[in-house]
Every structure is written in C-alpha cells, then in structure tokens.
N, C-alpha and C positions, 0 to 999 in steps of 0.2 A: 229467703222473701224477695230478696232484690230480684234475683234472676228470674223469679214467678211474674213479679212484676213488670219487668224487662220482654219479659218471652208472650206475657200478656200483650203487651203494648206492639209487639211486631205481628201477633196474630191479628189485633185490631187494624193496624196497617194492610195485612195480607186482604183480610174482608173489605177495608175500605178500597182498596185498590181495585179488588175484584168488581164492586160496584158502582165506582166511577168510570172507568174505563183508561183506555190508553193515552188518549189525548191529554187529560188534565193531570194523571201522573207524570206523565213526560215532563209538561211543564212545572209542576214541583219538583222534579228532581234535576231540571235545567236552572229552576230558579236556586236551587240550595247548590249546584256547583258553580253557578253564575256568582251567587252571592259570596261564598268561599273565596272565589278568585278575586274578586272586586274587594271583598271586607277585609280581607287579612294583609293584601297589598298594599291599601291606602291605610292600614291601623297605624302606621306611625304617625300620619297627618292627624287622623283621627283621634287617637292617644295625646297627641299635644295640646289638641281642644278641650278633652275629657281632663286632663291635668290642670289646666288653667283654671276648669270650674269647678272642680272637685277637690283640687290639692293631692291628689292620690299620685302614687309614685309612678315612673314613667312605663314600667311593666305592666302595672294593673291597669293601668290607664289605656295601653296599647289594648289589651284584652277587652276591655269594656268598649273602647272606640269598634273595636271589629265586630263585636256583637251586637253592638247596634247598625251599623253599616249593612251587616248580614240579615237583620231583622227587616230594614226597609228594602233590600233587594228582595228577600224573599216573598215580602207582603205584596211587591210589587208583581210579583209573577203569580202568585195565587188569585190575584184580581185579574190577570189576564186569562189564566187557567178557567176562571169562572165562566169568562165569556166565550168559552171554546168548549163547551160542555156539549153544545149541539153535533160540533164534528164529531165527537165520540161515540153518537148514538146513531152512526148511520147504519141503516139498513143491512144486514149481510156480515156485519163485522164486529158482532157482540160477543161471540166467544174468543175470538183473538183479543178483543179490547179488554177483555176483561182477564184473561192469563197475562197479557203483557202488562196490564195496569196494575195487577198484583203483585208481579216482579219489580217493576219500577217502584212500588210504594215501598217495599222493602227494602228498596237500593237508598232511596232520598231518607229512608227512614234512619237507616246505618248511619249514613251521613250525620244526620243530625245528632243519632244517640252518642257518634263518637267527639262531637263537638261538645256538646253540653256536658258529657261525663267526664271530658278530659278539662273543660274549666273545670267543675265540680271539685274534683279529685285534687287540685293544687290548693284547695282553700281548706282551711282548719274549721273542722264541722264537730259537732257534737260527738262526744264517744260513742253512741249507740249507731249513728247513721255512718260514721267513719268505719265502724265494723262491719257494717253491712256491705260498706264498698270494698273493704279489705276482702272482705268473703265471698264476694260476686265472681264467677269464672267469666262471666259477659263482660264485666267493668273490665277485668284483669285483660280480654282478648281484644276489646275497644282502644285501651289505654296502654298497653304494651307499645312504648319507645320503638321498638324492631320491629312490631307486626305489621301485616299488611294494612290494616284500617290506617293505623298512625303513619305508614308511608305515603299510602293515597292520598291521606288528606294532605300532607306535607306538600305532595307534588301539585294538587289543584289548588290548595292557597298560596302557593309560594312563600310560604313564612313557617319556618322552623321554629319559631318560640314555644310554640305549645308543643313540640315534642322535646324541645331541650328544657323544659321546665320539669316535666314529666319525667326526663332522663334525670337531673339534678335531685329532683323530691324522691326518687326510687334510692339514687346512691345514699343521699345525705339528711334527706327529709326538711328539704328547705330549698330556697330560691337561690342560696349561694354558699360556697364551702369556703371556710378560713381555717385554715391550721394552725396550730401554735406548738413551738418547741418541737418535740419528735414525734409528734402526730402524723398520721400518714392515713391517705386513703387510697384504696387500691379499684380499678377499674378494668374493663375490658380496652386493652391496647388499640388505638387508633391506627388506621390505615393512613402513612404519607399523603395521599393523595384528596384525603379528606381534609385535610390542617391549611391554613392559610393565614398568613400576619393579617391584623386589622389595623391598619394607619390611624382611620379616623377615633377608633378606640384609644389608642396609645396617648394621641394629640387631646382627646378628653380628659383622662386619666392623668395627665402632665398638667392641664389646668385645673384639675380639681385639687387635687394637692398642692399647688402654690395659691388656689383660694383658700386652703385651709391654713395654710402656713400665714398666710396676711392676716386672716382674721385672730391669729394667735401672737401677732405683732413680730413677725419673723420674716427674715429674708426670703424672696424666691430661690427655689433651687435651682441650679443651671443645667440642661440638658448634658450628659456625654453618653458619645457614641460607644466608646469602650465598656461602660455598664450596660448600655443597651447589647452589645452583642453577648456579653455573659447571660444577660436576661432572657434573650431569644432562644439562646442554645438551652437553657435549664426549661422553660416551657416546653418546647420542642421535644426534649427530651422523654418530659413527663407525659407528655400525651401520647408518644410513640412506643413508652413501657409500660404504660396503664398504671401510671400512680401518681400521688399528690401528695409532695412534703419538701420540708425545706432539706433534708438531707438525702442525696442521690447515692445511689447502692455503687455509682460509678464515678461520678466526679465529687463525692462527700459534701461540704457546708459550703457557703456562698463564700467564707475565706479561702476555702480551698479553689473553687472555680475562679476567683479573683487572681490568686498567686499564681495558680496554671495560664491564665490569661496575662501574665505578665505585669499585673496592676497590683501595686505594692500600696496597700491603705493600713492604716492604723485603726480606724473606726468605720465599720460599715454596716449595714441593716438590710434584711430583706422581707418585702411582702408578698405574699402568695393569696389569690383569690380565684374562685371556679365559679363563674357565675353566665346568666342568660345574656347579660349585656355590661357595658362598661358603666353603667349608673350603679348597679344591684351590686357589681364587685366594688366600686370605691364605698357605697353605702355598707358593705358588709366589713371592710377594712376600719372603716371609721369607729363602728360599734365595737371593734376589738381593742381593747387597751394597749395590748403591746405593739399591734400594726399601729394604733394610733400615734403611739410613742416614736415612731419611724418617722411619720408624716411630720411631725410636729418638733423634731430632733433639732436644737439650736445648733449643734455639731458637725451636722450633713449640711453639704452644700452644693451637691452633685447628685442627680440620678438618670438611671437609664429604666426605661419599661419597653416590657413585651405584652404584645396580647396575641395569642394565637386563637384563630376560631375553630372550632371543630365538633366532633358530635355531641359533646356535652356542653357547649357553649363556647365561651371565653375564658382562655387560660391567662391568668394574667402574672406576671412577675414584676415587682420593682427591685431595683437594687439600689442603696443609697451609699452615699461617701462623702 
C-alpha cells in the first residue's frame, strides 16, 4: 500500500513537472539541494536553540532544527520560482521545458522523500504504520544507509547524523547500543580510513562523568593516559573487526588488556557505548544500571576514555580504575 502511495506521488510529480516546465522545477531542485546543504550544516546551532525551547535531546533537536531551516530555504526557493514562471513559458521551448521539468521534478521529489522517510523511520510509530514502512521496497531503497540515495544525501547535506542513526536503528533498533556482560553485537568491519578519534567527544564524556559523580557526592575521577591508551586500542579493534563487546577474541577482558599493558590494578571497570554522538552515548550509559555503577563507583579514582568516530557513529570505551 505504501509503495503504491509513493509511486502515485512520483507520478504526480512527473505530471506536475511536465506542466510547470524547466525553470520552476530547476528552482525547486536547487531549493531542495541548497536547503539540505545549509540546513544540516547549521543544524547543530539550530538544534541548540530548539533544545533550549523544547527541552528535547540534542540529537532530536538537531533533526528538528535542520527540518525547520530546510523548510525556510525551500519556501524561499518556491517563492522565487513563482516569479520565474513566465521565463519557463518562452515560445519554442515548450517540449524541452516539459521533459526536463518532469525529470527535475522527480529528482527533487526523490530528495524530499529521502529526507522525510529517513526522519519518519527513526521514530517509534504505531504498529500498523511501522509494518507498512518495513514492508515497503521504496522506503528500503531510500533509507538504506549504504545505498545511493543516502550517500548522495550525506554528501549534499554535509551531515552524517541521519545516516548514522539509520545504521544504528538497523543494527540495534535504537539510537545507542549498550552491551552487558558477555553480550555481543556484530556488524560489517570498518575500513581504517573511515575511522578517526574524536577528542571533543572524549572531553565531553569526561566532564559528564565527573558531573554525575559530583551529583552523587563523590570525588572527580582523574585522567589517566595509560587507561586511555587501553581504551583507544579496544575501540579501534572493535570497529576494525566488526564487533561490539567487552570480551575481545584477541585481547580478552578489560583486566587482560590492562595486565598486557603493564597496568596492575585490583579494581577496574569498563563501559562501552555505540551512539550517534557523545550525549546519546552518555545517556545510554546512565540508563544502564551496571554502567552507571561504574560511573559512580566510590572505589574508582582514575579513568581513560576513547571515542572513535566511524560509519556507525561514535564508538566509546571508558576504562575505570
């Protein structure tokens, strides 16, 4: 049913483009492309405003802020296209205008559908609606994180947030992955060139942990470079090997990794998170009782943190001692 509706939408756009001609449809396409490029590059700033007004999470606020900016830019382009209608009706250009107009209408419609369906797919919907989305081959094509539509969308918008959220949702049905005990999540191994350390995220996570400890009446944790090195190695190995777990098939447990690094500890702990950003990662850890126990453990005095940015978002490893 949903595929039929989406097909009807594209047929309507084709006929509309045929009727309106090249110039107006070109303006619409440019409006969509420019809107994406501007809106999602400015979405962090817009998201901060939205978060302050609505009190929503940073990730949701970024999406809302981007959509609002996109609507503003797209609306301005639509107004401009309205005043260029006469140019599209020049004598002798009717047929070419109609054909190219129809093609451009399909192009901007595909961009718009990709944006809307990507956002809708991330939210919890009624079972009947969610079922229609899951069964739609058109939705699957437009929201496939590795597909052409999402790749082009990310290149134009300059923001990987939606793509990362779609990948996480496909992997673990949520915006953050937290593993307990011997739990293990597997995914496609990442190429080394797609990975990079995220120092601002590390600093944000470090501050957030010490804020949690201060709220609990505990002393702040001190930063440990040796613990950070252990965390970095495990985060990098997980991304390159395509798994997410406390126990590594090559380095064992966190105690094994610490011992191998020459760090003798009696008491240690490890937190793992895979999320779109540092805020989602921290919120996921706080919601997990066992991970929150590490954060507010009075026996811990030091911490090392790794945050590796990759295809699925931020791979976070926190090592406590």
